[in-house]
C-alpha positions in Angstrom: 111.4 97.5 99.7 113.8 99.0 102.3 112.3 101.4 105.0 114.2 104.3 103.2 112.6 103.4 99.8 109.0 103.3 101.4 109.8 106.6 103.2 111.0 108.2 99.7 107.8 107.0 98.0 105.6 108.3 100.8 107.4 111.8 100.9 106.1 112.5 97.5 102.8 113.2 99.2 104.4 115.7 101.5 104.5 118.7 99.0 101.1 118.0 97.5 99.4 117.9 100.7 101.4 120.8 102.0 100.1 122.7 98.9 96.6 121.5 99.0 95.4 121.8 102.4 95.8 125.6 102.8 93.6 126.0 99.7 90.6 125.5 101.8 91.8 126.9 105.1 93.9 130.0 103.9 93.7 130.5 100.1 89.9 130.7 99.7 89.3 133.2 102.5 92.4 135.2 101.6 91.0 135.5 98.0 87.6 136.2 99.3 88.3 138.7 101.8 91.8 140.3 101.6 91.7 140.3 97.7 88.0 141.3 97.7 86.6 138.8 95.2 83.8 137.6 97.7 82.5 134.2 99.1 80.2 133.4 96.2 82.7 134.2 93.4 85.6 132.5 95.0 83.3 129.5 95.6 82.3 129.4 92.0 85.9 129.8 90.6 87.2 127.2 92.7 84.5 124.7 91.7 85.1 125.5 88.0 88.8 125.1 88.6 88.3 121.6 90.1 85.5 120.6 87.8 87.7 121.4 84.6 90.6 119.5 86.2 88.3 116.6 86.8 88.2 115.7 83.0 92.1 115.3 83.1 91.9 112.4 85.5 90.7 109.6 83.2 93.3 110.8 80.4 96.0 110.7 83.0 94.9 107.2 84.0 94.9 105.9 80.6 98.4 107.6 79.8 99.8 105.9 83.0 98.4 102.4 81.9 99.4 102.6 78.4 102.6 104.6 78.1 105.4 103.7 80.3 109.0 105.0 79.6 112.5 103.7 79.8 112.5 104.7 83.4 109.5 102.7 84.2 105.6 103.1 84.3 105.5 106.1 86.8 108.7 107.9 87.3 108.5 110.1 84.2 104.9 111.3 85.3 106.3 112.3 88.7 109.1 114.2 87.0 106.8 116.1 84.8 104.5 117.1 87.7 107.3 118.9 89.6 107.6 122.0 87.4 103.9 122.3 87.0 103.4 122.3 90.9 106.2 124.8 91.4 104.9 127.1 89.0 101.2 126.9 90.3 102.5 127.3 93.8 104.2 130.5 93.1 101.0 131.9 91.3 98.5 130.7 93.9 100.5 131.8 97.1 102.0 135.1 95.8 99.3 136.9 93.8 99.5 140.3 92.5 97.6 142.0 95.4 96.3 144.9 93.4 95.2 142.8 90.3 94.2 139.3 91.5 91.5 138.8 88.9 89.0 136.0 88.6 90.7 134.9 85.5 94.0 134.8 87.4 92.7 132.7 90.3 90.9 130.2 87.9 94.0 129.7 85.7 96.3 129.5 88.9 93.9 126.8 90.5 93.7 124.7 87.2 97.4 124.6 86.9 97.8 123.7 90.6 95.2 120.8 90.3 96.6 119.6 87.0 99.9 119.2 88.9 98.1 117.3 91.6 96.5 115.0 88.9 99.8 114.2 87.4 101.5 113.5 90.8 98.6 111.8 92.9 97.2 109.4 90.5 100.7 108.2 89.5 101.7 107.9 93.2 98.5 105.7 93.9 98.9 103.6 90.7 102.6 103.1 91.7 101.6 101.6 95.3 99.9 98.8 93.5 103.4 97.6 92.0 105.4 98.4 95.1 103.4 96.6 97.8 101.1 93.7 96.4 100.3 92.3 99.8 97.0 93.3 101.6 98.3 94.3 104.9 101.7 95.6 103.6 99.7 97.7 101.1 97.8 99.3 104.1 101.2 100.0 105.7 102.8 101.8 102.8 99.8 103.8 102.2 99.2 105.0 105.8 102.9 105.9 105.7 102.0 108.1 102.7 99.3 109.6 104.8 101.7 110.1 107.7 103.9 112.2 105.3 100.9 114.1 104.2 100.0 114.9 107.8 103.6 116.1 108.4 103.3 118.4 105.5 100.0 119.7 106.8 101.5 120.2 110.1 104.3 122.1 108.6 101.9 124.6 106.7 99.8 125.0 109.8 102.9 125.5 112.0 104.1 128.3 109.7 101.1 130.6 110.0 100.9 129.8 113.8 104.6 131.1 114.1 104.0 133.9 111.7 100.8 135.3 113.4 103.0 135.8 116.6 104.7 138.6 114.5 102.3 139.4 111.7 98.6 138.6 112.0 97.8 139.2 108.4 96.5 136.6 106.1 98.7 137.8 103.4 102.0 137.1 105.4 100.8 133.7 106.4 99.9 132.7 102.9 103.3 133.9 101.4 105.3 132.0 104.0 103.3 128.9 103.2 104.0 129.3 99.6 107.9 129.8 100.1 108.0 126.5 102.0 106.0 124.4 99.5 107.8 125.7 96.5 111.3 124.5 97.7 110.0 121.2 99.0 108.6 120.0 95.8 112.0 119.4 93.9 113.7 117.9 97.1 111.0 115.2 97.6 110.7 114.4 93.7 114.5 114.1 93.1 114.9 111.7 96.0 112.0 109.5 95.0 113.1 109.3 91.5 116.6 108.3 92.6 115.6 105.7 95.3 112.3 104.2 94.5 112.1 101.1 92.1 109.6 101.1 89.3 107.7 98.7 87.2 109.4 97.9 83.7 106.6 96.0 82.3 104.4 97.7 79.7 100.9 97.2 79.0 99.9 96.6 75.2 100.2 100.0 73.8 97.9 99.5 70.9 95.6 102.4 70.2 93.1 100.3 68.1 90.8 100.0 71.1 89.2 103.1 72.7 91.3 103.9 75.6 88.4 105.3 77.7 86.2 102.2 77.3 87.6 100.8 80.6 87.3 103.9 82.4 83.6 104.2 81.5 82.8 100.7 82.1 83.9 101.3 85.8 80.5 103.2 86.2 78.8 99.9 86.2 80.9 98.2 89.0 78.8 98.1 92.2 81.8 97.1 94.5 83.8 99.9 93.3 81.2 102.5 93.1 80.2 101.8 96.9 83.8 102.9 97.9 84.0 105.7 95.3 80.7 107.2 96.7 82.0 106.8 100.3 85.1 108.7 99.2 83.0 111.4 97.6 81.1 112.0 101.0 84.1 112.0 103.1 85.9 114.6 100.9 82.7 116.8 100.7 82.5 117.0 104.5 86.2 117.3 105.1 86.4 120.0 102.3 83.3 121.9 104.1 84.9 121.9 107.5 88.1 123.2 106.1 86.5 125.8 103.9 84.5 127.1 106.7 87.1 126.8 109.6 88.4 130.3 109.7 84.9 131.9 109.4 83.5 129.3 111.8 86.3 130.3 114.4 85.8 134.0 113.8 82.1 134.6 113.7 80.7 131.4 115.6 83.3 130.7 118.2 84.8 134.2 118.2 88.3 133.1 119.0 90.2 133.9 115.4 93.4 134.4 117.1 93.5 130.9 118.2 92.7 129.5 115.0 96.0 128.4 113.5 97.1 126.8 116.8 93.9 124.9 117.2 94.3 123.6 113.7 97.9 122.7 114.3 96.7 120.6 117.5 94.1 118.9 115.2 96.7 117.8 112.7 99.0 116.8 115.5 96.5 114.5 117.1 95.5 112.9 113.5 98.9 111.3 113.6 97.9 109.3 116.6 94.6 108.6 114.9 96.5 107.4 111.8 98.3 104.8 113.7 95.1 103.7 115.7 93.0 103.4 112.6 95.8 101.3 110.7 96.2 98.9 113.8 92.5 98.5 113.8 92.6 97.7 110.0 95.2 95.1 110.4 93.4 93.4 113.4 90.0 93.5 111.4 89.7 94.6 107.6 90.4 97.8 105.9 86.8 98.6 105.2 85.8 98.0 108.9 88.3 100.3 110.3 87.6 103.1 107.7 83.9 102.8 108.6 84.6 102.9 112.3 86.6 106.0 111.8 83.5 107.6 110.1 81.2 106.5 113.0 83.6 108.0 115.5 83.7 111.5 113.6 79.8 111.4 113.9 79.7 110.7 117.6 82.2 113.7 118.1 80.2 116.0 116.0 77.0 115.1 117.9 78.9 115.8 121.2 79.9 119.3 119.7 76.5 120.1 118.7 75.2 119.5 122.1 78.1 121.1 123.7 77.9 124.3 121.9 74.6 125.2 123.7 76.6 125.2 126.9 79.8 127.1 126.0 78.3 130.1 124.1 78.3 132.4 127.1 81.5 131.2 128.7 84.5 133.4 129.2 87.1 133.2 126.4 89.5 131.0 128.3 86.9 128.4 129.2 85.5 128.5 125.8 89.0 127.9 124.3 89.7 124.8 126.5 86.2 123.4 125.4 86.8 124.2 121.9 90.2 123.0 121.9 89.1 119.7 123.4 86.5 119.1 120.6 88.9 120.0 117.9 91.4 117.4 119.3 88.9 114.8 119.6 87.6 115.5 116.1 91.1 115.5 114.6 91.6 111.8 115.8 89.1 110.8 112.9 90.7 113.0 110.2 93.4 110.5 109.0 91.3 107.4 109.3 89.3 107.1 106.2 91.4 108.1 103.2 94.6 106.1 103.4 92.5 102.9 104.0 90.1 103.8 101.1 93.1 104.1 98.8 94.3 100.8 100.0 90.8 99.3 99.2 90.8 100.8 95.9 94.2 99.1 95.2 92.8 95.8 96.3 89.7 96.4 93.9 92.0 97.3 91.0 93.9 94.0 91.5 90.4 92.3 91.2 89.7 94.4 88.0 93.1 93.7 86.6 92.2 89.9 86.9 88.7 90.5 85.1 90.2 92.5 82.4 93.6 90.5 82.1 95.5 93.7 82.2 96.8 96.2 84.9 94.4 99.1 85.2 95.4 100.6 88.3 96.1 104.0 86.8 92.5 104.1 85.4 90.9 103.0 88.5 92.6 105.5 90.7 92.0 108.3 88.1 88.3 107.5 88.6 88.7 107.7 92.4 90.5 110.9 92.2 88.1 112.5 89.9 85.2 111.8 92.2 87.1 113.0 95.3 87.9 116.3 93.4 84.2 116.7 92.7 83.5 116.2 96.5 86.1 118.8 97.4 84.9 121.2 94.6 81.3 121.3 96.0 82.5 121.5 99.4 83.6 125.1 98.9 81.0 126.3 96.4 77.8 125.0 97.9 78.3 126.6 101.7 79.8 129.7 100.3 76.9 130.3 97.9 74.3 129.2 100.4 75.6 131.6 102.9 75.7 134.7 100.8 72.5 134.1 98.8 70.2 132.6 101.5 71.5 134.1 104.7 73.1 137.4 103.4 76.5 136.6 104.9 79.2 139.1 104.3 82.8 138.0 104.9 84.0 141.4 105.5 81.7 142.1 108.3 83.1 139.3 110.6 81.1 139.1 113.9 78.8 142.0 112.8 77.0 139.5 110.6 73.4 138.6 111.6 72.7 135.9 114.2 70.9 133.8 111.7 73.9 133.6 109.4 76.1 132.7 112.2 74.0 129.9 113.3 73.7 128.8 109.6 77.5 128.4 109.6 77.4 126.4 112.8 74.6 124.0 111.4 76.2 123.6 108.1 79.7 122.9 109.7 78.1 120.3 112.0 75.1 118.4 110.4 76.4 118.1 106.8 79.4 116.1 108.1 77.2 114.1 110.3 75.0 113.1 107.4 77.9 112.5 105.0 80.1 110.4 107.6 77.0 108.4 108.5 76.2 107.4 104.9 79.8 106.7 104.0 80.3 104.4 107.1 77.2 102.2 105.9 78.8 102.1 102.4 82.2 100.9 103.9 80.6 98.4 106.5 78.9 96.6 103.6 82.0 96.3 101.4 82.9 92.7 100.6 86.4 92.4 99.6 88.3 91.4 102.6 91.7 89.9 103.5 90.8 86.3 102.3 89.2 87.3 99.2 92.2 89.4 98.1 94.6 86.5 98.9 92.8 84.4 96.5 92.8 87.3 94.0 96.6 87.7 94.2 97.1 83.8 93.9 95.1 84.0 90.6 97.0 87.0 89.3 100.4 85.1 89.9 99.3 82.1 87.6 
């Protein structure tokens, strides 16, 4: 592949990430607060929207593996995802302010995540065909993550600029939606035109239960260790995102700097992406992914200790301290997931050898389904806990009780510490490295 072809493939992740990241940071607080749905209800709706969408993942994986088109195994699915994502983006980011009901929010979320399913599983399955080499696969998937980070940076930069003129959450959400809406067709058309695709079709016989292979993956210990690690990482990343604006307002009490500090977070994550990729090439993917998780735990522990010292500081000193913490924490953000995607691609090669057929679509549908479950729980669990156990009311802001404020702080810090710690152990004990994958690829060529 030429560099432009690689870039065109990776750029498909730009609009999906640009649309997905604001859901936690901006959309959920916007629907909960500005549109009056409340934290608990928004958390439940989000959970139901994602859980319902999870059931489409195995179907999508089977469809990718069994039904290619004359354009290849993947391109037609990417093409179909574009209009779905565009419609969902319009509905989510520009709701009718006076009548944004629970049904409206649920249907819009379901449509958005169905579009993500069409696009993301296809993209990941496509990578197995485009780059069969162990380290080259890491390079392509980290480039894909880089495009995701650029998409996130754009949608963080937009509200950071908007808040200089209009501090309302509604204005920020609308500006992000317009940007995402027009980026989807541009990136899609470019990839369809320039990226090669596999023309090899699997046996399309429907005499065999198409979901047998998917359910058999539940018994694979090697795969499930990585899947569980991905679930934990998704859960703590989603939790940090879902509580970020609330954390900045009622715990740190610097809400006016939230967008700019988040922009710094994603900027430094680009440097982290390069560092973790280099470590993976010098060692192995699973070691580098585990190291990123351990690093995140260390920074969170430092943040917990440091909070006791900064609570009574003046705003400027507090801003510098919190900004430094967010920058250091952001260095870990881009480490685990692109490496986990590459690890799953390697495992799918092994499974393709075991099953004597390419099942990359099915394997990645399993991964994405579990990751979605992690992200779904990440919003619902803390939102429900805060309202039901601590009586937190998002409309009160800093007027909430001290106990509810500290609950937010402890949840934001200690749940990720536990999740990242367990995920690191799972990744460190993974057994398919560079040499083992080389033998698998040689067997596949025979």
